[in-house]
VEXTIPA-605622 format. One line per 4 residues: their letters; for each residue z, y, x of N, C-alpha, C. Coordinates in Angstrom, 1 decimal. Atoms other than C-alpha are relative to their C-alpha. Example, Ala and Ser with C-alpha at 12.3 -4.5 7.8 and 13.67 -1.06 7.14 Angstrom:
as = 0.0,-1.2,0.9,7.8,-4.5,12.3,0.0,1.2,0.9 ~ 0.0,-1.1,-0.9,7.1,-1.1,13.7,0.8,1.1,-0.8
***
This chain:
mprg = 0.4,1.4,-0.3,12.3,28.0,30.1,-1.5,0.0,0.2 ~ 1.4,0.0,-0.3,8.9,27.6,31.8,-0.8,-1.0,-0.9 ~ 0.8,0.9,0.8,6.1,25.9,29.9,-0.1,-1.3,0.7 ~ 0.0,1.3,-0.6,6.2,22.2,30.5,1.3,-0.5,0.4
dkss = -1.4,0.4,-0.5,9.9,22.1,31.2,0.5,-1.1,-1.0 ~ -0.5,1.1,0.8,11.4,18.8,29.9,1.5,-0.1,-0.1 ~ -1.5,0.1,-0.1,15.1,19.7,30.3,0.6,0.0,-1.5 ~ -0.5,0.0,1.3,15.5,20.1,26.5,-0.2,-1.3,-0.8
ytpk = 0.2,1.3,0.6,14.5,16.5,25.8,1.3,-0.9,0.2 ~ -1.1,0.9,-0.1,17.1,13.8,25.1,-0.4,-1.1,1.0 ~ 0.3,1.1,-0.9,17.4,10.8,27.5,-0.9,-1.0,-0.7 ~ 0.8,1.0,0.8,15.9,8.6,24.7,-1.4,0.5,0.0
qkrq = 1.3,-0.6,0.0,12.9,10.9,24.5,-0.7,-0.2,1.3 ~ 0.5,0.1,-1.4,12.4,10.9,28.3,-0.3,-1.5,0.3 ~ 0.2,1.4,-0.2,12.7,7.1,28.3,-1.3,-0.5,-0.8 ~ 1.2,0.3,0.8,10.1,6.8,25.5,-1.2,0.4,0.7
agdi = 1.2,-0.5,-0.6,7.7,9.0,27.3,-0.4,-0.8,1.3 ~ 0.2,0.8,-1.2,8.1,7.0,30.5,-0.7,-1.4,-0.4 ~ 0.5,1.3,0.5,7.4,3.7,28.6,-1.5,0.2,-0.5 ~ 1.3,-0.3,0.6,4.4,5.2,26.8,-1.0,0.3,1.2
eksy = 0.9,-0.4,-1.1,3.0,6.6,30.1,-0.4,-1.3,0.8 ~ 0.4,1.3,-0.7,3.2,3.1,31.8,-1.0,-0.7,-0.8 ~ 0.9,0.8,0.9,1.4,1.6,28.8,-1.4,0.6,0.1 ~ 1.4,-0.6,-0.1,-1.5,4.1,29.1,-0.5,-0.3,1.4
eqkg = 0.5,0.3,-1.4,-1.7,3.5,32.9,-0.5,-1.4,0.1 ~ 0.5,1.4,0.0,-2.0,-0.2,32.3,-1.3,-0.2,-0.7 ~ 1.3,0.0,0.7,-4.9,0.5,30.0,-1.1,0.7,0.8 ~ 1.0,-0.6,-0.9,-6.7,2.3,32.9,-0.1,1.5,-0.1
vskt = 0.0,-1.4,0.2,-5.9,5.9,31.9,0.6,0.7,1.3 ~ -0.5,-0.6,-1.2,-5.4,8.3,34.8,1.5,0.4,-0.1 ~ -1.5,-0.3,0.0,-1.8,9.3,35.8,0.3,1.3,-0.7 ~ -0.2,-1.3,0.6,-2.1,12.9,34.7,-0.3,-0.1,-1.5
eskr = 0.4,0.2,1.4,-3.8,12.0,31.4,1.0,-0.8,-0.8 ~ -1.0,0.8,0.7,-1.3,9.3,30.6,1.3,0.7,-0.2 ~ -1.2,-0.8,0.2,1.6,11.6,31.2,-0.1,1.0,-1.1 ~ 0.3,-0.9,1.1,0.0,14.2,28.9,0.1,-0.6,-1.4
rawa = 0.0,0.7,1.3,-0.6,11.7,26.2,1.4,-0.5,-0.4 ~ -1.4,0.5,0.3,2.9,10.2,26.5,0.9,1.1,-0.6 ~ -0.8,-1.1,0.6,4.6,13.6,25.9,-0.5,0.5,-1.3 ~ 0.6,-0.4,1.3,2.2,14.4,23.1,0.5,-1.0,-1.1
tvnk = -0.5,1.1,1.0,3.2,11.1,21.4,1.4,0.2,-0.3 ~ -1.4,-0.2,0.2,6.9,11.8,21.9,0.2,1.2,-0.9 ~ -0.1,-1.2,0.8,6.4,15.3,20.4,-0.4,-0.3,-1.4 ~ 0.4,0.3,1.4,4.6,13.8,17.4,1.0,-0.8,-0.7
isgg = -1.0,0.8,0.6,7.3,11.2,16.8,1.2,0.8,-0.3 ~ -1.4,-0.6,0.2,10.4,13.4,17.2,-0.1,1.5,-0.3 ~ 0.2,-1.4,0.3,9.0,16.9,16.6,0.4,0.9,1.2 ~ -0.2,-0.8,-1.2,9.6,18.1,20.2,1.4,-0.3,0.6
glkk = -1.3,0.1,-0.7,12.7,18.7,22.3,1.2,-0.1,-0.9 ~ -1.2,0.1,0.8,16.3,18.5,21.2,0.2,1.3,-0.8 ~ -0.3,-1.1,0.9,17.0,20.7,18.2,1.4,-0.1,-0.5 ~ -1.5,0.1,0.3,20.7,21.4,17.9,0.3,0.3,-1.4
saak = -0.4,-0.5,1.3,21.0,23.3,14.7,-0.8,-0.7,-1.1 ~ 0.8,0.5,1.1,18.1,21.8,12.7,0.3,-1.5,-0.2 ~ -0.3,1.4,0.1,19.1,18.2,13.5,1.2,-0.4,-0.9 ~ -1.2,0.2,0.7,22.5,18.5,11.9,0.1,0.6,-1.4
ktps = 0.0,-0.7,1.3,21.4,20.3,8.8,0.2,-0.9,-1.1 ~ -0.3,0.8,1.1,22.8,18.9,5.6,-0.6,0.6,-1.2 ~ 0.6,-0.6,1.3,21.3,19.2,2.1,1.0,0.9,-0.7 ~ -0.9,-0.9,0.7,22.6,22.0,0.1,0.6,-0.6,-1.3
kksa = -0.7,0.5,1.2,25.0,21.5,-2.8,-0.9,0.2,-1.2 ~ 0.9,-0.2,1.2,22.3,22.9,-5.2,-0.9,-1.2,-0.2 ~ 0.9,1.1,0.2,19.9,20.1,-4.5,0.8,-1.3,-0.4 ~ -0.8,1.1,0.4,22.7,17.5,-4.9,0.3,0.1,-1.5
vkks = -0.3,-0.2,1.4,23.6,19.0,-8.3,-1.2,-0.3,-0.8 ~ 1.2,0.2,0.7,20.0,18.9,-9.4,-0.3,-1.5,-0.1 ~ 0.2,1.4,0.0,19.7,15.2,-8.4,0.9,-0.7,-1.0 ~ -1.0,0.7,0.9,22.9,14.2,-10.3,-0.3,0.4,-1.5
agkn = 0.3,-0.5,1.4,21.8,16.3,-13.4,-1.2,-0.9,-0.5 ~ 1.2,0.8,0.4,18.5,14.4,-13.5,0.4,-1.4,-0.3 ~ -0.4,1.4,0.3,20.3,11.0,-13.4,0.7,0.0,-1.4 ~ -0.8,-0.1,1.2,22.6,12.1,-16.3,-1.0,0.1,-1.2
lrlk = 1.0,-0.1,1.1,19.5,13.1,-18.4,-0.7,-1.3,-0.3 ~ 0.7,1.3,0.2,17.8,9.8,-17.8,0.9,-1.0,-0.7 ~ -0.9,0.9,0.7,20.9,7.9,-18.9,0.2,0.4,-1.4 ~ -0.2,-0.4,1.4,21.3,9.9,-22.1,-1.2,-0.3,-0.8
kha = 1.2,0.3,0.7,17.7,9.4,-23.1,-0.1,-1.4,-0.5 ~ 0.1,1.5,0.3,18.0,5.6,-23.0,1.2,-0.4,-0.9 ~ -1.2,0.5,0.7,21.4,5.5,-24.8,-0.2,0.1,-1.5
***
Protein backbone atom coordinates (compact mmCIF):
# COMPACT_ATOMS: atom_id res chain seq x y z
CA UNK A 1 0.00 0.00 0.00
CA UNK A 2 1.59 3.32 -1.05
CA UNK A 3 2.06 6.11 1.43
CA UNK A 4 -1.05 8.28 1.69
CA UNK A 5 -3.40 5.53 0.52
CA UNK A 6 -6.82 5.95 2.18
CA UNK A 7 -8.30 2.57 1.19
CA UNK A 8 -7.92 1.11 4.70
CA UNK A 9 -10.16 3.78 6.26
CA UNK A 10 -13.82 3.13 7.08
CA UNK A 11 -16.58 5.12 5.38
CA UNK A 12 -17.20 6.93 8.68
CA UNK A 13 -13.56 8.02 8.89
CA UNK A 14 -13.62 9.22 5.27
CA UNK A 15 -16.82 11.18 5.95
CA UNK A 16 -15.30 12.74 9.09
CA UNK A 17 -12.19 13.79 7.17
CA UNK A 18 -14.33 15.40 4.49
CA UNK A 19 -16.35 17.36 7.04
CA UNK A 20 -13.23 18.49 8.88
CA UNK A 21 -11.60 19.49 5.60
CA UNK A 22 -14.60 21.67 4.67
CA UNK A 23 -14.46 23.29 8.09
CA UNK A 24 -10.81 24.25 7.66
CA UNK A 25 -11.46 25.61 4.16
CA UNK A 26 -14.24 27.82 5.53
CA UNK A 27 -11.71 29.23 8.00
CA UNK A 28 -9.45 30.23 5.09
CA UNK A 29 -6.91 27.39 5.18
CA UNK A 30 -5.59 26.24 1.78
CA UNK A 31 -7.02 23.10 0.15
CA UNK A 32 -3.88 20.98 0.59
CA UNK A 33 -3.29 22.11 4.18
CA UNK A 34 -6.93 21.53 5.14
CA UNK A 35 -6.80 18.01 3.69
CA UNK A 36 -3.60 17.25 5.61
CA UNK A 37 -5.03 18.61 8.86
CA UNK A 38 -8.30 16.73 8.37
CA UNK A 39 -6.58 13.34 8.03
CA UNK A 40 -4.25 14.12 10.94
CA UNK A 41 -7.32 14.85 13.07
CA UNK A 42 -9.05 11.62 12.00
CA UNK A 43 -5.87 9.68 12.81
CA UNK A 44 -5.69 11.30 16.23
CA UNK A 45 -9.33 10.50 17.00
CA UNK A 46 -9.45 6.91 15.75
CA UNK A 47 -5.81 5.83 15.77
CA UNK A 48 -5.48 5.51 11.99
CA UNK A 49 -7.04 3.20 9.43
CA UNK A 50 -9.23 0.19 10.01
CA UNK A 51 -7.59 -2.25 12.40
CA UNK A 52 -9.27 -5.62 12.05
CA UNK A 53 -7.66 -7.69 14.79
CA UNK A 54 -7.00 -5.00 17.38
CA UNK A 55 -10.51 -3.55 17.24
CA UNK A 56 -12.18 -6.81 18.26
CA UNK A 57 -9.75 -7.70 21.01
CA UNK A 58 -11.51 -8.70 24.24
CA UNK A 59 -10.07 -8.46 27.73
CA UNK A 60 -8.37 -11.58 28.97
CA UNK A 61 -9.95 -13.84 31.57
CA UNK A 62 -7.08 -13.08 33.93
CA UNK A 63 -7.97 -9.39 34.18
CA UNK A 64 -11.64 -10.24 34.73
CA UNK A 65 -10.69 -12.57 37.58
CA UNK A 66 -8.53 -9.86 39.16
CA UNK A 67 -11.40 -7.36 39.01
CA UNK A 68 -13.89 -9.74 40.61
CA UNK A 69 -11.38 -10.75 43.30
CA UNK A 70 -10.93 -7.11 44.22
CA UNK A 71 -14.68 -6.64 44.61
CA UNK A 72 -14.90 -9.67 46.90
CA UNK A 73 -12.11 -8.34 49.11
CA UNK A 74 -13.77 -4.96 49.46
CA UNK A 75 -17.05 -6.57 50.45
CA UNK A 76 -15.40 -8.76 53.07
CA UNK A 77 -13.55 -5.85 54.69
CA UNK A 78 -16.78 -3.93 55.34
CA UNK A 79 -18.72 -6.92 56.63
